[in-house]
C-alpha beads as a LAMMPS data file, in Angstrom:
LAMMPS data file: protein, C-alpha beads

458 atoms
457 bonds

1 atom types
1 bond types

-500.0 500.0 xlo xhi
-500.0 500.0 ylo yhi
-500.0 500.0 zlo zhi

Masses

1 110.0

Atoms # bond

1 1 1 -24.485 204.507 -431.787
2 1 1 -27.153 202.850 -433.949
3 1 1 -29.720 204.972 -435.753
4 1 1 -32.188 206.323 -433.195
5 1 1 -35.172 205.645 -435.437
6 1 1 -34.234 201.927 -435.674
7 1 1 -34.285 201.254 -431.906
8 1 1 -37.063 198.949 -430.687
9 1 1 -35.928 198.338 -427.079
10 1 1 -34.054 200.779 -424.828
11 1 1 -32.915 200.652 -421.197
12 1 1 -32.175 203.585 -418.875
13 1 1 -29.800 203.562 -415.899
14 1 1 -31.090 206.455 -413.792
15 1 1 -34.452 206.710 -415.514
16 1 1 -35.954 208.897 -412.777
17 1 1 -33.669 211.855 -413.460
18 1 1 -35.439 214.841 -414.953
19 1 1 -33.418 214.783 -418.174
20 1 1 -33.396 210.986 -418.481
21 1 1 -37.149 210.745 -417.936
22 1 1 -37.782 213.196 -420.803
23 1 1 -35.828 210.895 -423.126
24 1 1 -37.679 207.845 -421.796
25 1 1 -40.974 209.565 -422.551
26 1 1 -39.749 210.437 -426.053
27 1 1 -39.018 206.808 -426.893
28 1 1 -42.154 205.547 -425.165
29 1 1 -44.286 207.977 -427.194
30 1 1 -42.674 206.544 -430.345
31 1 1 -43.671 202.969 -429.543
32 1 1 -40.255 201.795 -428.324
33 1 1 -40.168 199.316 -425.439
34 1 1 -38.706 201.357 -422.559
35 1 1 -37.537 200.076 -419.178
36 1 1 -35.009 201.128 -416.584
37 1 1 -33.531 201.348 -413.120
38 1 1 -33.449 204.093 -410.552
39 1 1 -32.260 204.229 -406.968
40 1 1 -35.455 205.568 -405.443
41 1 1 -39.151 205.569 -406.279
42 1 1 -40.498 209.100 -406.712
43 1 1 -43.638 210.821 -407.919
44 1 1 -41.983 211.080 -411.341
45 1 1 -41.106 207.363 -411.579
46 1 1 -44.677 206.512 -410.581
47 1 1 -45.941 208.600 -413.486
48 1 1 -43.518 206.914 -415.873
49 1 1 -44.796 203.529 -414.716
50 1 1 -48.376 204.700 -415.220
51 1 1 -47.400 205.590 -418.794
52 1 1 -46.341 201.974 -419.388
53 1 1 -42.615 202.086 -418.610
54 1 1 -41.232 199.216 -416.506
55 1 1 -38.988 200.469 -413.669
56 1 1 -37.263 198.709 -410.769
57 1 1 -35.364 200.131 -407.800
58 1 1 -32.887 197.383 -406.927
59 1 1 -29.441 197.123 -408.534
60 1 1 -29.991 193.576 -409.790
61 1 1 -29.061 192.190 -413.207
62 1 1 -31.996 189.778 -412.998
63 1 1 -34.328 192.736 -413.602
64 1 1 -32.624 194.249 -416.654
65 1 1 -33.802 194.002 -420.253
66 1 1 -31.148 191.717 -421.746
67 1 1 -32.562 192.398 -425.218
68 1 1 -32.029 196.164 -425.004
69 1 1 -30.526 197.567 -428.203
70 1 1 -29.231 200.680 -426.445
71 1 1 -28.426 201.442 -422.797
72 1 1 -28.596 205.085 -421.760
73 1 1 -26.823 206.036 -418.538
74 1 1 -26.277 209.102 -416.413
75 1 1 -22.850 210.116 -414.999
76 1 1 -24.467 209.954 -411.542
77 1 1 -24.495 206.115 -411.709
78 1 1 -21.604 204.895 -409.504
79 1 1 -18.765 202.987 -411.177
80 1 1 -19.346 199.889 -409.012
81 1 1 -23.005 199.607 -410.069
82 1 1 -23.749 195.959 -410.919
83 1 1 -26.071 196.655 -413.832
84 1 1 -23.726 199.235 -415.341
85 1 1 -20.819 196.787 -415.209
86 1 1 -22.897 193.958 -416.668
87 1 1 -23.730 196.062 -419.709
88 1 1 -20.097 197.183 -420.073
89 1 1 -18.680 193.673 -419.742
90 1 1 -21.154 192.269 -422.266
91 1 1 -20.482 194.988 -424.846
92 1 1 -23.968 196.465 -425.004
93 1 1 -24.250 199.673 -427.056
94 1 1 -24.122 202.437 -424.428
95 1 1 -24.512 206.196 -424.533
96 1 1 -24.811 209.142 -422.180
97 1 1 -28.063 211.077 -422.086
98 1 1 -26.388 214.008 -423.847
99 1 1 -25.267 211.807 -426.738
100 1 1 -28.757 210.410 -427.249
101 1 1 -30.331 213.862 -427.079
102 1 1 -27.797 215.099 -429.611
103 1 1 -28.650 212.218 -431.951
104 1 1 -32.415 212.780 -431.599
105 1 1 -32.120 216.471 -432.454
106 1 1 -29.498 216.019 -435.168
107 1 1 -32.044 216.517 -437.953
108 1 1 -34.433 218.981 -436.287
109 1 1 -34.579 222.777 -436.017
110 1 1 -33.259 223.286 -432.487
111 1 1 -33.946 225.988 -429.927
112 1 1 -31.445 225.324 -427.129
113 1 1 -31.547 227.173 -423.808
114 1 1 -28.412 227.269 -421.651
115 1 1 -27.362 228.982 -418.424
116 1 1 -26.238 228.106 -414.909
117 1 1 -29.669 229.287 -413.842
118 1 1 -32.837 230.258 -415.675
119 1 1 -32.607 227.568 -418.351
120 1 1 -35.388 225.305 -417.084
121 1 1 -37.934 228.077 -416.721
122 1 1 -36.966 229.747 -420.002
123 1 1 -37.019 226.491 -421.995
124 1 1 -40.447 225.664 -420.573
125 1 1 -41.690 229.156 -421.456
126 1 1 -40.417 228.848 -425.046
127 1 1 -41.910 225.379 -425.493
128 1 1 -45.227 226.477 -423.976
129 1 1 -45.560 229.485 -426.298
130 1 1 -44.797 227.329 -429.327
131 1 1 -47.296 224.667 -428.273
132 1 1 -50.025 227.029 -427.089
133 1 1 -49.796 229.192 -430.223
134 1 1 -50.013 226.183 -432.538
135 1 1 -46.496 226.684 -433.912
136 1 1 -45.493 223.336 -432.443
137 1 1 -42.377 221.663 -431.071
138 1 1 -40.849 218.642 -429.435
139 1 1 -39.963 219.664 -425.873
140 1 1 -37.117 218.180 -423.789
141 1 1 -37.268 220.028 -420.481
142 1 1 -35.401 219.971 -417.168
143 1 1 -38.561 220.596 -415.141
144 1 1 -42.227 219.679 -415.065
145 1 1 -44.493 222.129 -416.889
146 1 1 -47.489 222.931 -414.696
147 1 1 -49.660 223.445 -417.798
148 1 1 -49.049 219.951 -419.152
149 1 1 -47.700 218.061 -416.082
150 1 1 -44.745 216.676 -418.035
151 1 1 -41.147 217.411 -419.041
152 1 1 -41.601 216.094 -422.597
153 1 1 -44.147 216.425 -425.339
154 1 1 -43.968 215.516 -429.012
155 1 1 -44.608 217.735 -432.002
156 1 1 -48.012 216.089 -432.411
157 1 1 -49.214 217.759 -429.196
158 1 1 -49.505 221.068 -431.051
159 1 1 -52.760 221.859 -432.784
160 1 1 -51.530 222.982 -436.184
161 1 1 -47.851 222.608 -436.917
162 1 1 -46.054 219.910 -438.865
163 1 1 -42.659 221.559 -438.329
164 1 1 -39.744 219.495 -437.012
165 1 1 -38.763 221.807 -434.153
166 1 1 -37.141 220.816 -430.851
167 1 1 -36.929 222.969 -427.716
168 1 1 -34.078 221.613 -425.617
169 1 1 -32.769 222.512 -422.192
170 1 1 -28.998 222.648 -422.769
171 1 1 -27.301 221.362 -419.612
172 1 1 -23.750 222.509 -418.892
173 1 1 -23.090 219.698 -416.388
174 1 1 -20.491 217.272 -417.740
175 1 1 -20.319 219.547 -420.839
176 1 1 -23.509 217.864 -422.075
177 1 1 -24.630 220.875 -424.130
178 1 1 -21.627 220.533 -426.431
179 1 1 -23.428 217.584 -428.068
180 1 1 -26.183 219.898 -429.355
181 1 1 -26.443 221.844 -432.613
182 1 1 -28.655 224.919 -432.066
183 1 1 -30.407 226.964 -434.712
184 1 1 -31.376 229.361 -431.925
185 1 1 -29.419 229.467 -428.658
186 1 1 -30.227 231.339 -425.458
187 1 1 -27.571 231.906 -422.790
188 1 1 -29.149 233.281 -419.616
189 1 1 -26.143 233.191 -417.274
190 1 1 -22.583 231.923 -416.876
191 1 1 -22.038 232.174 -413.120
192 1 1 -19.530 229.722 -411.602
193 1 1 -20.970 226.275 -410.850
194 1 1 -20.039 222.619 -411.305
195 1 1 -16.439 223.435 -410.433
196 1 1 -15.998 219.750 -409.620
197 1 1 -16.269 219.264 -413.392
198 1 1 -14.672 222.439 -414.755
199 1 1 -12.055 223.237 -412.133
200 1 1 -12.211 227.014 -412.663
201 1 1 -14.818 229.631 -413.525
202 1 1 -12.804 230.460 -416.649
203 1 1 -13.050 226.870 -417.890
204 1 1 -16.805 226.908 -417.374
205 1 1 -17.166 230.214 -419.232
206 1 1 -15.152 228.737 -422.096
207 1 1 -17.628 225.859 -422.324
208 1 1 -20.450 228.384 -422.874
209 1 1 -18.368 230.093 -425.543
210 1 1 -17.827 226.706 -427.185
211 1 1 -21.589 226.095 -426.978
212 1 1 -22.296 229.379 -428.763
213 1 1 -19.883 228.352 -431.529
214 1 1 -22.096 225.323 -432.230
215 1 1 -24.924 227.520 -433.543
216 1 1 -25.656 226.606 -437.148
217 1 1 -24.782 229.112 -439.897
218 1 1 -27.471 231.781 -440.167
219 1 1 -28.756 231.045 -436.663
220 1 1 -29.529 233.311 -433.710
221 1 1 -27.759 233.802 -430.372
222 1 1 -29.757 235.522 -427.645
223 1 1 -27.696 236.254 -424.533
224 1 1 -28.398 238.210 -421.378
225 1 1 -27.080 241.751 -421.642
226 1 1 -23.971 242.293 -419.520
227 1 1 -22.717 238.721 -419.388
228 1 1 -19.022 238.388 -418.715
229 1 1 -17.072 237.631 -421.931
230 1 1 -20.036 238.577 -424.114
231 1 1 -17.635 239.653 -426.855
232 1 1 -16.207 236.122 -426.997
233 1 1 -19.596 234.533 -427.703
234 1 1 -20.020 233.355 -431.278
235 1 1 -22.941 232.310 -433.460
236 1 1 -24.959 234.036 -436.177
237 1 1 -27.065 237.086 -435.426
238 1 1 -26.450 238.127 -431.804
239 1 1 -29.178 239.858 -429.781
240 1 1 -29.221 240.611 -426.055
241 1 1 -32.053 240.721 -423.520
242 1 1 -32.429 242.270 -420.078
243 1 1 -35.137 242.974 -417.537
244 1 1 -35.030 246.750 -418.002
245 1 1 -31.668 247.908 -419.384
246 1 1 -32.437 249.936 -422.508
247 1 1 -29.017 249.134 -423.972
248 1 1 -30.171 245.546 -424.532
249 1 1 -31.750 244.532 -427.855
250 1 1 -34.982 243.673 -426.028
251 1 1 -36.182 244.608 -422.543
252 1 1 -39.290 245.243 -420.435
253 1 1 -40.926 248.555 -419.549
254 1 1 -43.897 249.743 -417.495
255 1 1 -43.715 246.776 -415.103
256 1 1 -46.625 246.642 -412.658
257 1 1 -47.208 244.146 -409.838
258 1 1 -50.811 242.937 -409.458
259 1 1 -51.682 240.348 -406.775
260 1 1 -48.525 238.291 -407.225
261 1 1 -48.584 238.649 -411.036
262 1 1 -46.984 241.131 -413.449
263 1 1 -48.127 243.291 -416.350
264 1 1 -45.439 244.767 -418.617
265 1 1 -44.473 245.798 -422.156
266 1 1 -41.692 244.187 -424.197
267 1 1 -39.676 246.634 -426.304
268 1 1 -37.348 245.949 -429.212
269 1 1 -36.138 248.215 -431.986
270 1 1 -39.001 248.491 -434.524
271 1 1 -41.252 246.157 -432.473
272 1 1 -43.165 246.078 -429.196
273 1 1 -45.602 243.819 -427.384
274 1 1 -47.772 245.732 -424.925
275 1 1 -49.764 244.615 -421.876
276 1 1 -48.152 241.221 -421.356
277 1 1 -49.466 239.438 -418.234
278 1 1 -47.322 236.855 -416.426
279 1 1 -48.829 234.862 -413.553
280 1 1 -45.479 233.833 -412.073
281 1 1 -43.568 235.491 -409.267
282 1 1 -40.075 236.975 -409.431
283 1 1 -38.769 239.774 -411.608
284 1 1 -36.166 237.337 -412.940
285 1 1 -39.038 235.406 -414.487
286 1 1 -40.085 238.500 -416.442
287 1 1 -36.542 238.491 -417.819
288 1 1 -36.800 234.784 -418.666
289 1 1 -40.099 235.456 -420.435
290 1 1 -38.540 238.321 -422.411
291 1 1 -36.073 235.811 -423.861
292 1 1 -38.900 233.379 -424.669
293 1 1 -41.009 236.111 -426.284
294 1 1 -38.000 237.189 -428.356
295 1 1 -37.683 233.677 -429.763
296 1 1 -41.390 233.541 -430.571
297 1 1 -41.196 236.900 -432.359
298 1 1 -38.098 235.765 -434.287
299 1 1 -40.071 232.721 -435.457
300 1 1 -42.857 234.975 -436.733
301 1 1 -45.558 234.014 -434.229
302 1 1 -48.452 236.503 -434.129
303 1 1 -48.405 239.099 -431.333
304 1 1 -51.826 238.179 -429.979
305 1 1 -50.906 234.484 -429.894
306 1 1 -47.731 235.277 -427.973
307 1 1 -49.599 237.475 -425.494
308 1 1 -52.345 234.876 -424.953
309 1 1 -49.805 232.087 -424.479
310 1 1 -47.856 234.076 -421.868
311 1 1 -51.004 234.835 -419.883
312 1 1 -51.942 231.135 -419.991
313 1 1 -48.493 230.063 -418.705
314 1 1 -48.847 228.507 -415.257
315 1 1 -45.182 228.040 -414.501
316 1 1 -42.799 225.195 -413.782
317 1 1 -43.000 222.944 -410.765
318 1 1 -40.452 224.044 -408.170
319 1 1 -39.673 227.298 -409.976
320 1 1 -41.221 230.059 -407.846
321 1 1 -44.167 227.709 -407.444
322 1 1 -46.961 228.999 -405.239
323 1 1 -47.852 226.181 -402.843
324 1 1 -50.140 228.404 -400.798
325 1 1 -51.231 231.984 -401.409
326 1 1 -53.827 233.941 -399.474
327 1 1 -53.956 237.211 -397.572
328 1 1 -52.518 235.690 -394.405
329 1 1 -49.975 233.172 -395.653
330 1 1 -47.805 232.597 -398.708
331 1 1 -45.644 229.526 -399.334
332 1 1 -43.276 229.360 -402.307
333 1 1 -41.221 226.325 -403.321
334 1 1 -38.213 226.603 -405.622
335 1 1 -35.384 224.465 -406.995
336 1 1 -32.847 227.253 -406.315
337 1 1 -29.453 225.739 -405.426
338 1 1 -27.008 228.489 -406.455
339 1 1 -26.475 231.832 -404.645
340 1 1 -27.706 233.894 -407.595
341 1 1 -30.842 231.746 -407.923
342 1 1 -31.523 232.254 -404.219
343 1 1 -30.945 235.993 -404.574
344 1 1 -33.541 236.236 -407.357
345 1 1 -35.968 234.032 -405.433
346 1 1 -35.774 235.858 -402.090
347 1 1 -35.681 239.338 -403.637
348 1 1 -38.619 238.534 -405.885
349 1 1 -40.723 237.185 -403.033
350 1 1 -39.996 240.162 -400.783
351 1 1 -40.859 242.601 -403.585
352 1 1 -44.185 240.875 -404.209
353 1 1 -45.079 240.590 -400.507
354 1 1 -43.275 243.516 -398.823
355 1 1 -45.247 243.469 -395.590
356 1 1 -44.629 239.825 -394.724
357 1 1 -41.826 238.361 -392.621
358 1 1 -39.731 236.154 -394.935
359 1 1 -38.565 232.768 -393.650
360 1 1 -36.341 230.663 -395.915
361 1 1 -35.761 226.936 -395.473
362 1 1 -32.754 225.962 -397.604
363 1 1 -31.201 222.565 -398.235
364 1 1 -27.672 222.935 -399.666
365 1 1 -26.983 220.595 -402.605
366 1 1 -23.562 218.903 -402.887
367 1 1 -20.590 219.196 -400.545
368 1 1 -18.411 220.567 -403.363
369 1 1 -20.874 223.337 -404.259
370 1 1 -21.270 224.299 -400.592
371 1 1 -17.508 224.422 -400.173
372 1 1 -16.991 226.486 -403.340
373 1 1 -19.869 228.944 -402.837
374 1 1 -20.376 229.181 -399.047
375 1 1 -19.669 232.931 -398.950
376 1 1 -22.216 233.570 -401.698
377 1 1 -24.853 231.423 -400.011
378 1 1 -24.366 233.236 -396.708
379 1 1 -24.583 236.689 -398.288
380 1 1 -27.735 235.819 -400.235
381 1 1 -29.534 234.076 -397.394
382 1 1 -28.965 237.168 -395.257
383 1 1 -31.621 238.847 -397.430
384 1 1 -34.239 236.819 -395.534
385 1 1 -35.603 237.724 -392.119
386 1 1 -35.164 234.192 -390.833
387 1 1 -33.216 231.195 -392.211
388 1 1 -33.358 227.485 -391.481
389 1 1 -30.685 225.299 -393.065
390 1 1 -31.141 221.573 -393.543
391 1 1 -28.105 219.254 -393.726
392 1 1 -26.362 219.097 -397.107
393 1 1 -27.954 216.779 -399.670
394 1 1 -24.978 214.745 -400.988
395 1 1 -26.456 213.460 -404.294
396 1 1 -23.552 211.793 -406.109
397 1 1 -20.845 212.893 -403.646
398 1 1 -19.081 211.563 -400.568
399 1 1 -18.697 213.932 -397.587
400 1 1 -15.839 216.447 -397.547
401 1 1 -14.162 216.910 -394.176
402 1 1 -15.155 220.177 -392.541
403 1 1 -17.955 220.930 -395.008
404 1 1 -21.485 221.066 -393.602
405 1 1 -24.431 223.451 -393.468
406 1 1 -22.725 225.141 -390.501
407 1 1 -20.113 226.376 -392.970
408 1 1 -22.832 228.633 -394.401
409 1 1 -24.497 229.387 -391.056
410 1 1 -21.278 230.608 -389.446
411 1 1 -20.715 233.109 -392.259
412 1 1 -24.246 234.584 -392.062
413 1 1 -25.043 237.894 -390.351
414 1 1 -28.776 237.216 -390.033
415 1 1 -29.787 237.186 -386.356
416 1 1 -32.400 234.468 -386.771
417 1 1 -30.692 231.387 -388.199
418 1 1 -30.386 227.703 -387.338
419 1 1 -29.611 224.243 -388.709
420 1 1 -32.343 221.648 -388.250
421 1 1 -32.873 218.028 -389.264
422 1 1 -36.019 217.363 -391.316
423 1 1 -37.960 216.007 -388.334
424 1 1 -36.987 219.049 -386.251
425 1 1 -38.108 221.345 -389.067
426 1 1 -41.584 219.812 -389.125
427 1 1 -41.919 220.389 -385.388
428 1 1 -40.654 223.953 -385.784
429 1 1 -43.243 224.657 -388.490
430 1 1 -46.007 223.411 -386.190
431 1 1 -45.046 225.968 -383.559
432 1 1 -43.906 228.871 -385.765
433 1 1 -46.302 229.578 -388.609
434 1 1 -44.890 232.252 -390.888
435 1 1 -46.415 234.834 -393.224
436 1 1 -44.019 234.193 -396.143
437 1 1 -42.311 230.813 -396.194
438 1 1 -39.859 229.768 -398.913
439 1 1 -38.538 226.225 -399.297
440 1 1 -35.541 225.938 -401.624
441 1 1 -32.984 223.417 -402.812
442 1 1 -32.258 220.766 -405.433
443 1 1 -32.146 217.750 -403.120
444 1 1 -35.095 216.001 -401.511
445 1 1 -36.530 219.035 -399.716
446 1 1 -39.478 218.758 -402.117
447 1 1 -40.686 215.736 -400.099
448 1 1 -41.377 218.142 -397.213
449 1 1 -43.548 220.531 -399.237
450 1 1 -46.874 218.744 -398.825
451 1 1 -46.369 217.979 -395.084
452 1 1 -45.496 221.642 -394.470
453 1 1 -48.482 222.832 -396.513
454 1 1 -50.722 220.531 -394.473
455 1 1 -49.502 222.138 -391.256
456 1 1 -49.935 225.684 -392.573
457 1 1 -53.550 225.222 -393.679
458 1 1 -54.709 223.633 -390.398

Bonds

1 1 1 2
2 1 2 3
3 1 3 4
4 1 4 5
5 1 5 6
6 1 6 7
7 1 7 8
8 1 8 9
9 1 9 10
10 1 10 11
11 1 11 12
12 1 12 13
13 1 13 14
14 1 14 15
15 1 15 16
16 1 16 17
17 1 17 18
18 1 18 19
19 1 19 20
20 1 20 21
21 1 21 22
22 1 22 23
23 1 23 24
24 1 24 25
25 1 25 26
26 1 26 27
27 1 27 28
28 1 28 29
29 1 29 30
30 1 30 31
31 1 31 32
32 1 32 33
33 1 33 34
34 1 34 35
35 1 35 36
36 1 36 37
37 1 37 38
38 1 38 39
39 1 39 40
40 1 40 41
41 1 41 42
42 1 42 43
43 1 43 44
44 1 44 45
45 1 45 46
46 1 46 47
47 1 47 48
48 1 48 49
49 1 49 50
50 1 50 51
51 1 51 52
52 1 52 53
53 1 53 54
54 1 54 55
55 1 55 56
56 1 56 57
57 1 57 58
58 1 58 59
59 1 59 60
60 1 60 61
61 1 61 62
62 1 62 63
63 1 63 64
64 1 64 65
65 1 65 66
66 1 66 67
67 1 67 68
68 1 68 69
69 1 69 70
70 1 70 71
71 1 71 72
72 1 72 73
73 1 73 74
74 1 74 75
75 1 75 76
76 1 76 77
77 1 77 78
78 1 78 79
79 1 79 80
80 1 80 81
81 1 81 82
82 1 82 83
83 1 83 84
84 1 84 85
85 1 85 86
86 1 86 87
87 1 87 88
88 1 88 89
89 1 89 90
90 1 90 91
91 1 91 92
92 1 92 93
93 1 93 94
94 1 94 95
95 1 95 96
96 1 96 97
97 1 97 98
98 1 98 99
99 1 99 100
100 1 100 101
101 1 101 102
102 1 102 103
103 1 103 104
104 1 104 105
105 1 105 106
106 1 106 107
107 1 107 108
108 1 108 109
109 1 109 110
110 1 110 111
111 1 111 112
112 1 112 113
113 1 113 114
114 1 114 115
115 1 115 116
116 1 116 117
117 1 117 118
118 1 118 119
119 1 119 120
120 1 120 121
121 1 121 122
122 1 122 123
123 1 123 124
124 1 124 125
125 1 125 126
126 1 126 127
127 1 127 128
128 1 128 129
129 1 129 130
130 1 130 131
131 1 131 132
132 1 132 133
133 1 133 134
134 1 134 135
135 1 135 136
136 1 136 137
137 1 137 138
138 1 138 139
139 1 139 140
140 1 140 141
141 1 141 142
142 1 142 143
143 1 143 144
144 1 144 145
145 1 145 146
146 1 146 147
147 1 147 148
148 1 148 149
149 1 149 150
150 1 150 151
151 1 151 152
152 1 152 153
153 1 153 154
154 1 154 155
155 1 155 156
156 1 156 157
157 1 157 158
158 1 158 159
159 1 159 160
160 1 160 161
161 1 161 162
162 1 162 163
163 1 163 164
164 1 164 165
165 1 165 166
166 1 166 167
167 1 167 168
168 1 168 169
169 1 169 170
170 1 170 171
171 1 171 172
172 1 172 173
173 1 173 174
174 1 174 175
175 1 175 176
176 1 176 177
177 1 177 178
178 1 178 179
179 1 179 180
180 1 180 181
181 1 181 182
182 1 182 183
183 1 183 184
184 1 184 185
185 1 185 186
186 1 186 187
187 1 187 188
188 1 188 189
189 1 189 190
190 1 190 191
191 1 191 192
192 1 192 193
193 1 193 194
194 1 194 195
195 1 195 196
196 1 196 197
197 1 197 198
198 1 198 199
199 1 199 200
200 1 200 201
201 1 201 202
202 1 202 203
203 1 203 204
204 1 204 205
205 1 205 206
206 1 206 207
207 1 207 208
208 1 208 209
209 1 209 210
210 1 210 211
211 1 211 212
212 1 212 213
213 1 213 214
214 1 214 215
215 1 215 216
216 1 216 217
217 1 217 218
218 1 218 219
219 1 219 220
220 1 220 221
221 1 221 222
222 1 222 223
223 1 223 224
224 1 224 225
225 1 225 226
226 1 226 227
227 1 227 228
228 1 228 229
229 1 229 230
230 1 230 231
231 1 231 232
232 1 232 233
233 1 233 234
234 1 234 235
235 1 235 236
236 1 236 237
237 1 237 238
238 1 238 239
239 1 239 240
240 1 240 241
241 1 241 242
242 1 242 243
243 1 243 244
244 1 244 245
245 1 245 246
246 1 246 247
247 1 247 248
248 1 248 249
249 1 249 250
250 1 250 251
251 1 251 252
252 1 252 253
253 1 253 254
254 1 254 255
255 1 255 256
256 1 256 257
257 1 257 258
258 1 258 259
259 1 259 260
260 1 260 261
261 1 261 262
262 1 262 263
263 1 263 264
264 1 264 265
265 1 265 266
266 1 266 267
267 1 267 268
268 1 268 269
269 1 269 270
270 1 270 271
271 1 271 272
272 1 272 273
273 1 273 274
274 1 274 275
275 1 275 276
276 1 276 277
277 1 277 278
278 1 278 279
279 1 279 280
280 1 280 281
281 1 281 282
282 1 282 283
283 1 283 284
284 1 284 285
285 1 285 286
286 1 286 287
287 1 287 288
288 1 288 289
289 1 289 290
290 1 290 291
291 1 291 292
292 1 292 293
293 1 293 294
294 1 294 295
295 1 295 296
296 1 296 297
297 1 297 298
298 1 298 299
299 1 299 300
300 1 300 301
301 1 301 302
302 1 302 303
303 1 303 304
304 1 304 305
305 1 305 306
306 1 306 307
307 1 307 308
308 1 308 309
309 1 309 310
310 1 310 311
311 1 311 312
312 1 312 313
313 1 313 314
314 1 314 315
315 1 315 316
316 1 316 317
317 1 317 318
318 1 318 319
319 1 319 320
320 1 320 321
321 1 321 322
322 1 322 323
323 1 323 324
324 1 324 325
325 1 325 326
326 1 326 327
327 1 327 328
328 1 328 329
329 1 329 330
330 1 330 331
331 1 331 332
332 1 332 333
333 1 333 334
334 1 334 335
335 1 335 336
336 1 336 337
337 1 337 338
338 1 338 339
339 1 339 340
340 1 340 341
341 1 341 342
342 1 342 343
343 1 343 344
344 1 344 345
345 1 345 346
346 1 346 347
347 1 347 348
348 1 348 349
349 1 349 350
350 1 350 351
351 1 351 352
352 1 352 353
353 1 353 354
354 1 354 355
355 1 355 356
356 1 356 357
357 1 357 358
358 1 358 359
359 1 359 360
360 1 360 361
361 1 361 362
362 1 362 363
363 1 363 364
364 1 364 365
365 1 365 366
366 1 366 367
367 1 367 368
368 1 368 369
369 1 369 370
370 1 370 371
371 1 371 372
372 1 372 373
373 1 373 374
374 1 374 375
375 1 375 376
376 1 376 377
377 1 377 378
378 1 378 379
379 1 379 380
380 1 380 381
381 1 381 382
382 1 382 383
383 1 383 384
384 1 384 385
385 1 385 386
386 1 386 387
387 1 387 388
388 1 388 389
389 1 389 390
390 1 390 391
391 1 391 392
392 1 392 393
393 1 393 394
394 1 394 395
395 1 395 396
396 1 396 397
397 1 397 398
398 1 398 399
399 1 399 400
400 1 400 401
401 1 401 402
402 1 402 403
403 1 403 404
404 1 404 405
405 1 405 406
406 1 406 407
407 1 407 408
408 1 408 409
409 1 409 410
410 1 410 411
411 1 411 412
412 1 412 413
413 1 413 414
414 1 414 415
415 1 415 416
416 1 416 417
417 1 417 418
418 1 418 419
419 1 419 420
420 1 420 421
421 1 421 422
422 1 422 423
423 1 423 424
424 1 424 425
425 1 425 426
426 1 426 427
427 1 427 428
428 1 428 429
429 1 429 430
430 1 430 431
431 1 431 432
432 1 432 433
433 1 433 434
434 1 434 435
435 1 435 436
436 1 436 437
437 1 437 438
438 1 438 439
439 1 439 440
440 1 440 441
441 1 441 442
442 1 442 443
443 1 443 444
444 1 444 445
445 1 445 446
446 1 446 447
447 1 447 448
448 1 448 449
449 1 449 450
450 1 450 451
451 1 451 452
452 1 452 453
453 1 453 454
454 1 454 455
455 1 455 456
456 1 456 457
457 1 457 458
C-alpha cells in the first residue's frame, strides 16, 4: 500500500458502512478527493454527500473514479460485484478497511477498544472525554456520537491538545483488529460471535488473546474482570474493571438511579472519583464508563475535567438511545444483536422503569448468528413481558434452510410473543401503545424508529 499521507484520490466500495464512513471522513477532512459506492442510500450517506463526498448507489463502472490511487473495500461486497472486479482486473491498489486503519494509526498513540459487545459505546465515551477535556484525539468510531453527530473527528477538534492520539474501535469481525498496534487496549467481552468467521468460540477467544499481544511495550491492557482466559491475555500493565466487583482494579460504588440517569463513585486503589453523573440508561453503560474513566485517569486528565465530560456525555445513537421519555411512555432504541447485549438492554430498562410493562421488538441479524445463538436469544428475550420478532435481516448472507425468526420464537417461554412483518408491526403499534417499548437489532429496524415514535406521540 502506498503511503497514506501521499494519497490524493481514494474510492470506497461500501462507503456507507459505519467503519468505512469514518475512514472516508478522515480522508475528506485531510483534503483528499473521496468518492464511493454503496448499495443503499441512508441518512449516513446523505450526510457524507453533504460533506462533499460523491456517492452513487448503482453497481456501474461508469460511475467510478478511474483516477483513484487507492480503493478501499469491505468484505461485505459480493465477489461478483462489477466495480470490485473492474478494480481487481485493472490492478488498482486495493486494501481492506482494517489495513487502511492500521496504516493511518501506525505512527500515532493508539487507544483501541475491543469486545463482542460494549466496544462502540466505550470507544465513544473515551473519545468524548478526551475531546471534551481538551486532551484531544482522532476518533474512529463504530457508532454516531450524539454529542457531535459523527463517527469521526480529527485531533484539531479538541480545544488545546497537539498530541497525536487515536481512539479506535477495534473490530473483531474478519480479524480486523489484528491490524492495529495499541498503546492502550480495552477488552470488554469475548462472548461467542461471528462463528461464520472463527468456526469455534475457542478460535475467537484466541483472536482476542492475539490482539492483546499487539500492545506496544510499556502499554496498558484494561480487561473486564472475570473474562474467560484472562490469564492468557498479554500486554504491558494489566488492570481489570467491573461494575461493582471489589476484586477488580477499578469498579463503581454507591450507584443511585435518578430519573433515568445514574450517580456513582469510581474506586481504584489509591484513587477515587466521586459523584459521577451519567445520563445514559443501563447499568452496563456504567461499566463501560468505568473503563473510559480509567483510561482518562491513566492519561493524567484532571478529575474535575473527567467528571464534567462524563456528565456532558449524551450517548451514542442506537445504544440505549431514548427516543421518547415521559411519565407515561418510554421508547428506547438499541443496536443490540447478541444475546448478552439484549440481556443488558432489557435488564437495564426494567431496572430503570420497574413499573412499566416491557415490550421488545427485535430483528434478528444474520441467519448464521440466529442459528448459532437461538437458545441464548430465546432465554434473554423471555426477560421481557411481551416480544415481537421481525424476520431475520440477512445482511451479507443467503438464507439457511430451516432458520427463521420462528426458530427463536418456538424456544421462548414468554406467553406474549409473535412474529410480524414490518407493515404488520406498524399496525400493531397503532392499536397497542405500550408503556416501555424497546426496538433492537443491527439490521434496518432503525428505519421504523421515527414512524413508531410518530404513532406513540399522537
